[in-house]
C-alpha positions as a Markdown table, in Angstrom:
| # | Residue | x | y | z |
|---|---|---|---|---|
| 1 | Met | -33.5 | 43.9 | -98.3 |
| 2 | Arg | -30.2 | 45.6 | -97.7 |
| 3 | Asp | -27.1 | 43.6 | -99.0 |
| 4 | Asp | -24.3 | 44.8 | -96.9 |
| 5 | Asn | -21.8 | 42.5 | -98.8 |
| 6 | Leu | -22.1 | 44.8 | -101.8 |
| 7 | Asn | -21.6 | 48.1 | -100.0 |
| 8 | Trp | -18.2 | 48.3 | -101.8 |
| 9 | Ala | -20.2 | 49.1 | -105.0 |
| 10 | Met | -21.4 | 52.5 | -103.6 |
| 11 | Pro | -18.2 | 54.4 | -104.1 |
| 12 | Val | -17.8 | 53.0 | -107.6 |
| 13 | Met | -21.3 | 54.2 | -108.5 |
| 14 | Arg | -20.7 | 57.6 | -107.1 |
| 15 | Ala | -17.4 | 58.0 | -109.1 |
| 16 | Gly | -19.2 | 56.7 | -112.1 |
| 17 | Tyr | -21.9 | 59.2 | -112.0 |
| 18 | Ala | -19.5 | 61.9 | -111.2 |
| 19 | Gly | -17.4 | 61.1 | -114.3 |
| 20 | Arg | -20.5 | 61.1 | -116.5 |
| 21 | Ala | -21.5 | 64.5 | -115.0 |
| 22 | Leu | -18.0 | 65.8 | -115.9 |
| 23 | Val | -18.4 | 64.7 | -119.5 |
| 24 | Tyr | -21.7 | 66.5 | -120.0 |
| 25 | Leu | -20.3 | 69.6 | -118.1 |
| 26 | Ile | -17.5 | 69.6 | -120.6 |
| 27 | Val | -19.6 | 69.2 | -123.7 |
| 28 | Ser | -22.2 | 71.7 | -122.7 |
| 29 | Gly | -19.6 | 74.2 | -121.2 |
| 30 | Val | -17.2 | 74.0 | -124.2 |
| 31 | Ser | -20.3 | 74.3 | -126.6 |
| 32 | Leu | -21.9 | 77.4 | -124.8 |
| 33 | Phe | -18.4 | 79.1 | -124.7 |
| 34 | Ala | -18.0 | 78.4 | -128.5 |
| 35 | Ile | -21.5 | 79.8 | -129.2 |
| 36 | Trp | -20.8 | 82.8 | -127.1 |
| 37 | His | -17.8 | 83.6 | -129.3 |
| 38 | Gly | -19.5 | 83.1 | -132.5 |
| 39 | Gly | -18.6 | 79.4 | -133.1 |
| 40 | Glu | -20.6 | 76.2 | -133.2 |
| 41 | Ala | -21.5 | 73.7 | -130.5 |
| 42 | Lys | -19.2 | 70.7 | -130.1 |
| 43 | Gly | -19.6 | 67.0 | -130.1 |
| 44 | Thr | -18.2 | 64.8 | -127.4 |
| 45 | Ser | -14.8 | 64.1 | -129.1 |
| 46 | Glu | -14.4 | 67.7 | -130.1 |
| 47 | Ala | -15.1 | 69.0 | -126.7 |
| 48 | Leu | -12.7 | 66.5 | -125.1 |
| 49 | Ser | -10.0 | 67.6 | -127.6 |
| 50 | Thr | -10.5 | 71.2 | -126.6 |
| 51 | Val | -10.0 | 70.3 | -123.0 |
| 52 | Glu | -6.9 | 68.2 | -123.8 |
| 53 | Arg | -5.3 | 71.4 | -125.3 |
| 54 | Ser | -6.1 | 73.4 | -122.1 |
| 55 | Pro | -3.4 | 74.0 | -119.4 |
| 56 | Phe | -4.9 | 71.3 | -117.2 |
| 57 | Gly | -6.0 | 69.1 | -120.1 |
| 58 | Met | -4.1 | 66.0 | -119.1 |
| 59 | Val | -5.4 | 65.9 | -115.5 |
| 60 | Ala | -9.0 | 66.7 | -116.7 |
| 61 | Leu | -8.9 | 63.8 | -119.3 |
| 62 | Ile | -7.5 | 61.4 | -116.8 |
| 63 | Val | -10.2 | 62.3 | -114.3 |
| 64 | Val | -12.8 | 61.9 | -117.1 |
| 65 | Ala | -11.5 | 58.5 | -118.1 |
| 66 | Leu | -11.3 | 57.2 | -114.6 |
| 67 | Gly | -14.9 | 58.4 | -114.0 |
| 68 | Leu | -16.3 | 56.8 | -117.2 |
| 69 | Phe | -14.4 | 53.5 | -116.5 |
| 70 | Ala | -16.0 | 53.7 | -112.9 |
| 71 | Tyr | -19.4 | 54.1 | -114.5 |
| 72 | Met | -18.8 | 51.1 | -116.8 |
| 73 | Ile | -17.8 | 49.0 | -113.9 |
| 74 | Trp | -20.8 | 50.1 | -111.8 |
| 75 | Arg | -23.3 | 49.4 | -114.6 |
| 76 | Leu | -21.8 | 45.9 | -115.2 |
| 77 | Ile | -21.9 | 45.2 | -111.4 |
| 78 | Asp | -25.4 | 46.7 | -111.3 |
| 79 | Ala | -26.7 | 44.5 | -114.0 |
| 80 | Trp | -24.9 | 41.3 | -112.8 |
| 81 | Phe | -26.1 | 41.6 | -109.1 |
| 82 | Asp | -29.4 | 43.3 | -110.0 |
| 83 | Leu | -28.7 | 46.0 | -107.4 |
| 84 | Glu | -31.7 | 47.9 | -108.6 |
| 85 | Asp | -34.1 | 45.1 | -108.3 |
| 86 | His | -35.2 | 44.8 | -112.0 |
| 87 | Gly | -35.8 | 41.0 | -111.5 |
| 88 | Thr | -35.3 | 38.1 | -113.8 |
| 89 | Asp | -38.4 | 38.2 | -115.9 |
| 90 | Ala | -38.2 | 39.4 | -119.6 |
| 91 | Lys | -38.7 | 43.0 | -118.7 |
| 92 | Gly | -36.0 | 42.9 | -116.0 |
| 93 | Leu | -33.5 | 41.0 | -118.0 |
| 94 | Phe | -34.0 | 43.6 | -120.8 |
| 95 | Ala | -33.3 | 46.5 | -118.4 |
| 96 | Arg | -30.3 | 44.8 | -117.0 |
| 97 | Thr | -28.9 | 44.2 | -120.6 |
| 98 | Gly | -29.5 | 47.9 | -121.2 |
| 99 | Gln | -27.4 | 48.8 | -118.2 |
| 100 | Ala | -24.6 | 46.6 | -119.2 |
| 101 | Val | -24.6 | 48.0 | -122.8 |
| 102 | Thr | -24.8 | 51.6 | -121.5 |
| 103 | Gly | -21.7 | 50.8 | -119.2 |
| 104 | Leu | -19.8 | 49.5 | -122.1 |
| 105 | Ile | -20.6 | 52.5 | -124.3 |
| 106 | His | -19.3 | 54.9 | -121.5 |
| 107 | Gly | -16.2 | 52.6 | -121.1 |
| 108 | Ala | -15.6 | 53.3 | -124.8 |
| 109 | Leu | -15.8 | 57.0 | -124.2 |
| 110 | Gly | -13.3 | 56.7 | -121.4 |
| 111 | Gly | -11.0 | 54.9 | -124.0 |
| 112 | Leu | -11.5 | 57.9 | -126.1 |
| 113 | Ala | -10.4 | 60.2 | -123.4 |
| 114 | Leu | -7.2 | 58.2 | -123.0 |
| 115 | Leu | -6.7 | 58.0 | -126.7 |
| 116 | Leu | -6.7 | 61.8 | -126.9 |
| 117 | Leu | -3.9 | 61.7 | -124.3 |
| 118 | Phe | -1.7 | 58.8 | -125.4 |
| 119 | Gly | -2.8 | 58.0 | -128.9 |
| 120 | Ser | -3.8 | 59.3 | -132.2 |
| 121 | Thr | -7.1 | 60.6 | -133.3 |
| 122 | Asp | -6.6 | 61.6 | -136.9 |
| 123 | Ser | -10.3 | 61.5 | -137.9 |
| 124 | Gly | -13.0 | 63.2 | -136.0 |
| 125 | Glu | -16.2 | 62.0 | -134.4 |
| 126 | Gly | -18.4 | 62.5 | -137.5 |
| 127 | Ser | -15.9 | 61.0 | -140.0 |
| 128 | Lys | -15.4 | 58.0 | -137.9 |
| 129 | Thr | -19.1 | 57.5 | -137.6 |
| 130 | Ala | -19.6 | 57.9 | -141.4 |
| 131 | Phe | -16.8 | 55.4 | -142.0 |
| 132 | Tyr | -18.4 | 52.6 | -139.9 |
| 133 | Met | -21.8 | 53.4 | -141.2 |
| 134 | Ser | -20.5 | 53.2 | -144.8 |
| 135 | Lys | -19.1 | 49.7 | -143.8 |
| 136 | Leu | -22.4 | 48.6 | -142.4 |
| 137 | Leu | -24.4 | 49.8 | -145.4 |
| 138 | Ser | -22.2 | 47.8 | -147.6 |
| 139 | Trp | -23.4 | 44.6 | -145.9 |
| 140 | Pro | -26.4 | 42.7 | -147.4 |
| 141 | Met | -28.6 | 43.5 | -144.4 |
| 142 | Gly | -26.7 | 46.6 | -143.3 |
| 143 | Ala | -29.5 | 49.1 | -143.8 |
| 144 | Ile | -31.8 | 46.9 | -141.6 |
| 145 | Val | -29.2 | 46.7 | -138.9 |
| 146 | Ile | -28.7 | 50.5 | -138.8 |
| 147 | Gly | -32.5 | 50.9 | -138.8 |
| 148 | Ala | -32.7 | 48.7 | -135.8 |
| 149 | Val | -30.0 | 50.7 | -134.0 |
| 150 | Ala | -32.0 | 53.8 | -134.9 |
| 151 | Val | -35.2 | 52.4 | -133.3 |
| 152 | Ile | -33.3 | 51.3 | -130.2 |
| 153 | Thr | -31.6 | 54.7 | -129.9 |
| 154 | Met | -35.0 | 56.6 | -130.4 |
| 155 | Gly | -36.6 | 54.2 | -127.9 |
| 156 | Ala | -33.8 | 55.4 | -125.3 |
| 157 | Gly | -34.7 | 59.0 | -126.1 |
| 158 | Val | -38.4 | 58.2 | -125.4 |
| 159 | Tyr | -37.5 | 56.5 | -122.2 |
| 160 | Tyr | -35.6 | 59.6 | -121.1 |
| 161 | Leu | -38.6 | 61.9 | -122.0 |
| 162 | His | -41.0 | 59.6 | -120.2 |
| 163 | Lys | -38.6 | 59.6 | -117.2 |
| 164 | Ala | -38.8 | 63.4 | -117.2 |
| 165 | Trp | -42.6 | 63.6 | -117.8 |
| 166 | Ser | -43.3 | 61.0 | -115.0 |
| 167 | Gln | -40.4 | 62.1 | -112.7 |
| 168 | Ser | -39.9 | 58.4 | -111.9 |
| 169 | Tyr | -36.3 | 59.2 | -111.0 |
| 170 | Arg | -37.5 | 60.6 | -107.8 |
| 171 | Gln | -37.9 | 57.1 | -106.5 |
| 172 | Lys | -34.1 | 56.8 | -106.5 |
| 173 | Leu | -33.0 | 60.2 | -105.1 |
| 174 | Gln | -32.7 | 60.9 | -101.5 |
| 175 | Ala | -35.1 | 63.6 | -100.2 |
| 176 | Asn | -33.2 | 66.6 | -99.0 |
| 177 | His | -33.4 | 70.4 | -99.4 |
| 178 | Phe | -31.8 | 70.5 | -102.9 |
| 179 | Thr | -33.8 | 67.6 | -104.5 |
| 180 | Leu | -37.1 | 69.0 | -102.9 |
| 181 | His | -36.6 | 72.6 | -104.1 |
| 182 | Trp | -34.6 | 72.3 | -107.3 |
| 183 | Asn | -36.4 | 69.3 | -108.9 |
| 184 | Lys | -37.5 | 71.3 | -112.0 |
| 185 | Leu | -33.9 | 71.7 | -113.0 |
| 186 | Leu | -33.4 | 68.1 | -112.8 |
| 187 | Gln | -36.5 | 67.4 | -114.8 |
| 188 | Ile | -35.4 | 69.8 | -117.6 |
| 189 | Gly | -32.0 | 68.1 | -117.7 |
| 190 | Val | -33.5 | 64.6 | -118.1 |
| 191 | Ala | -35.8 | 65.9 | -120.8 |
| 192 | Ala | -32.9 | 67.6 | -122.7 |
| 193 | Gln | -31.0 | 64.3 | -122.7 |
| 194 | Gly | -34.1 | 62.6 | -124.1 |
| 195 | Val | -34.4 | 65.1 | -126.9 |
| 196 | Ser | -30.7 | 64.8 | -127.8 |
| 197 | Val | -30.8 | 61.0 | -127.9 |
| 198 | Leu | -34.0 | 61.1 | -130.0 |
| 199 | Ile | -32.5 | 63.3 | -132.5 |
| 200 | Ile | -29.3 | 61.2 | -132.7 |
| 201 | Gly | -31.6 | 58.1 | -133.2 |
| 202 | Phe | -33.5 | 60.0 | -135.9 |
| 203 | Leu | -30.3 | 60.8 | -137.8 |
| 204 | Ile | -29.2 | 57.2 | -137.6 |
| 205 | Gly | -32.5 | 56.3 | -139.1 |
| 206 | Leu | -31.9 | 58.9 | -142.0 |
| 207 | Thr | -28.7 | 57.0 | -142.7 |
| 208 | Ala | -30.5 | 53.8 | -143.2 |
| 209 | Trp | -33.4 | 55.4 | -145.2 |
| 210 | Arg | -31.2 | 57.4 | -147.5 |
| 211 | His | -28.1 | 55.2 | -147.5 |
| 212 | Asp | -26.1 | 58.3 | -146.6 |
| 213 | Pro | -23.4 | 57.4 | -144.0 |
| 214 | Ser | -22.6 | 61.0 | -143.4 |
| 215 | Ala | -26.1 | 61.7 | -141.8 |
| 216 | Ala | -25.3 | 59.8 | -138.7 |
| 217 | Gly | -23.2 | 60.9 | -135.7 |
| 218 | Gly | -23.2 | 61.9 | -132.1 |
| 219 | Leu | -24.0 | 65.2 | -130.4 |
| 220 | Asp | -22.1 | 67.0 | -133.2 |
| 221 | Lys | -24.6 | 65.9 | -135.8 |
| 222 | Ala | -27.6 | 66.6 | -133.4 |
| 223 | Phe | -26.3 | 70.2 | -132.9 |
| 224 | Gly | -25.7 | 70.5 | -136.6 |
| 225 | Trp | -29.2 | 69.3 | -137.5 |
| 226 | Leu | -30.8 | 71.7 | -134.8 |
| 227 | Ser | -28.9 | 74.6 | -136.2 |
| 228 | Gln | -30.5 | 74.1 | -139.7 |
| 229 | Gln | -34.1 | 74.4 | -138.3 |
| 230 | Ala | -35.9 | 77.7 | -137.7 |
| 231 | Tyr | -34.4 | 79.5 | -134.8 |
| 232 | Gly | -31.5 | 77.1 | -135.1 |
| 233 | Gln | -29.0 | 79.0 | -133.0 |
| 234 | Ala | -31.7 | 79.4 | -130.1 |
| 235 | Leu | -32.5 | 75.8 | -130.3 |
| 236 | Val | -28.8 | 74.7 | -130.1 |
| 237 | Thr | -28.2 | 77.1 | -127.2 |
| 238 | Ala | -31.2 | 75.8 | -125.3 |
| 239 | Met | -30.1 | 72.2 | -125.9 |
| 240 | Cys | -26.6 | 73.0 | -124.5 |
| 241 | Val | -28.2 | 74.6 | -121.5 |
| 242 | Gly | -30.4 | 71.5 | -121.1 |
| 243 | Leu | -27.4 | 69.2 | -121.2 |
| 244 | Leu | -25.7 | 71.4 | -118.6 |
| 245 | Leu | -28.7 | 70.7 | -116.4 |
| 246 | Phe | -28.3 | 67.0 | -117.2 |
| 247 | Ala | -24.8 | 67.2 | -115.9 |
| 248 | Leu | -26.3 | 68.6 | -112.8 |
| 249 | Phe | -28.7 | 65.7 | -112.7 |
| 250 | Met | -25.8 | 63.2 | -112.9 |
| 251 | Ala | -23.9 | 65.0 | -110.2 |
| 252 | Val | -27.0 | 64.8 | -108.0 |
| 253 | Asn | -27.2 | 61.0 | -108.7 |
| 254 | Ala | -23.5 | 60.7 | -107.7 |
| 255 | Ala | -24.2 | 62.4 | -104.3 |
| 256 | Tyr | -27.9 | 61.3 | -103.5 |
| 257 | Arg | -28.8 | 58.2 | -105.6 |
| 258 | Ile | -30.6 | 55.4 | -103.8 |
| 259 | Ile | -29.8 | 51.8 | -104.7 |
| 260 | Pro | -32.6 | 49.6 | -103.7 |
| 261 | Arg | -30.6 | 46.6 | -102.6 |
| 262 | Leu | -28.1 | 48.9 | -100.7 |
| 263 | Lys | -30.7 | 51.3 | -99.3 |
| 264 | Asp | -30.5 | 52.4 | -95.7 |
| 265 | Pro | -34.2 | 51.9 | -94.4 |
| 266 | Asp | -34.1 | 55.2 | -92.7 |
| 267 | Val | -33.4 | 57.2 | -95.8 |
| 268 | Leu | -36.5 | 58.6 | -97.6 |
| 269 | Ser | -36.6 | 58.8 | -101.3 |
| 270 | Leu | -37.8 | 62.1 | -102.9 |
| 271 | Ala | -41.0 | 60.3 | -104.1 |
| 272 | Gln | -41.7 | 59.1 | -100.5 |
| 273 | Lys | -41.2 | 62.5 | -99.0 |
| 274 | Leu | -43.5 | 64.2 | -101.5 |
| 275 | Lys | -46.1 | 61.5 | -100.9 |
| 276 | Gln | -45.9 | 62.2 | -97.1 |
| 277 | Lys | -46.1 | 65.9 | -97.6 |
| 278 | Ala | -49.2 | 65.4 | -99.9 |
| 279 | Glu | -50.9 | 63.2 | -97.3 |
| 280 | Ala | -50.2 | 65.6 | -94.5 |
| 281 | Ala | -51.6 | 68.6 | -96.5 |
């Protein structure tokens, strides 16, 4: 059932996904540029720092921060009002809690963007992560806590991979020329995000297993780990291209995402359109 009283949430949602798309565009774009010039792929904070030093850095980071704060607000609204109809059973409440946590994480990234503009970031992404992991490992149950975080993170990676494999995201995208004909790029982008999150979770797990706080980190550590494997540079480049496609997936969500409780009954989802075409064939 359409809830017209919550239509104000739609522009917040679109701004949020656009902000998230911009972050992945920056990270993948800066990383590919660095690789092209013989450097290394960058983590989120390094990529944002690079943008901050560019001629239009202040404007870009303000736009990033506003977009990420919009995404945080959207996810909190989404979880509270259950705009995507997850329900109130255990599975639904778990999904809604995940939405809220995801929103808060992206709000923290928005804070990082503002900190780069108006504050001080003396230590990099990796060193900050190592610092907090070291603190956690010093707790009596610290390794278990970190291990639990690793399992949850890897679970999120598996979720993205399943989402790519099943293409379940088609149920929440409007059917149009782009989504019908360029779906494969969206699928690759979602899969790439799954792989990157899975690697990050794996490295967090190594921190718990080896009691080595330096093992954990964000995309910078994932890129570093990939680069040490066979054909490492090719793997890192492929990951960056994949995350560039994930930025495209986020941008498509910003433009064409369907919210079940705000859905126009005349709008067909990509899944519905494909089903109609299959039945007509």
